[in-house]
C-alpha positions as MATLAB code, in Angstrom:
seq = 'MQTATQSYVEVTAADLPLHCPTPGMSLWNAHPRVFIPVDKLGEARCPYCSTLYKFKGELLKGHH';
ca = [
     100.611   76.846  161.472;
      97.247   75.701  162.746;
      94.305   75.106  160.451;
      90.635   74.799  161.190;
      90.596   71.390  159.465;
      92.473   69.678  162.314;
      90.375   67.447  164.555;
      91.311   69.596  167.546;
      93.850   72.146  168.708;
      95.660   71.722  172.028;
      96.152   74.902  174.041;
      97.909   75.674  177.320;
      97.664   78.368  179.978;
     100.087   80.456  177.877;
      97.372   80.696  175.172;
      94.786   82.206  177.525;
      92.657   84.158  177.030;
      91.994   82.054  173.951;
      90.316   83.451  170.883;
      89.489   82.039  167.484;
      90.846   82.508  164.908;
      94.235   82.167  166.541;
      97.213   84.196  165.284;
      98.610   81.089  163.554;
      95.530   80.465  161.397;
      95.376   81.471  157.743;
      93.706   84.780  156.997;
      91.737   83.464  154.025;
      89.405   81.474  156.281;
      89.176   84.025  159.099;
      85.922   84.893  160.821;
      85.145   87.507  163.495;
      87.240   87.054  166.655;
      85.408   85.198  169.394;
      86.803   84.243  172.800;
      86.698   80.535  173.626;
      86.173   79.560  177.323;
      88.345   76.435  177.106;
      89.687   76.975  180.642;
      86.248   76.362  182.197;
      85.485   72.798  181.054;
      88.733   71.640  179.496;
      87.474   71.898  175.927;
      85.268   74.169  173.868;
      84.231   74.560  170.251;
      84.297   77.732  168.145;
      80.723   78.719  167.203;
      81.884   79.993  163.794;
      84.245   77.367  162.369;
      83.602   74.453  164.778;
      87.294   74.083  165.656;
      87.567   72.109  168.877;
      90.074   73.445  171.396;
      91.336   71.180  174.190;
      93.160   72.525  177.214;
      96.411   70.677  177.918;
      97.531   70.758  181.527;
      95.796   71.416  184.796;
      92.670   73.538  184.667;
      92.844   76.820  186.508;
      91.186   76.957  189.926;
      89.892   80.016  191.724;
      90.927   83.520  190.789;
      93.895   84.160  188.556;
];
């Protein structure tokens, strides 16, 4: 289970499109679902809970 208190959460291409909160997060601290563009820069932060997501692997190039 992932929690928003971790320093960051690693995600892969299998997690895209990424949204926060993720399915593994506890419901008690949930906020509205927001999509996180981690595949653009390699990392991105949730504007609600400040969880930092880092993309693990090669960033996508071109159309997919």
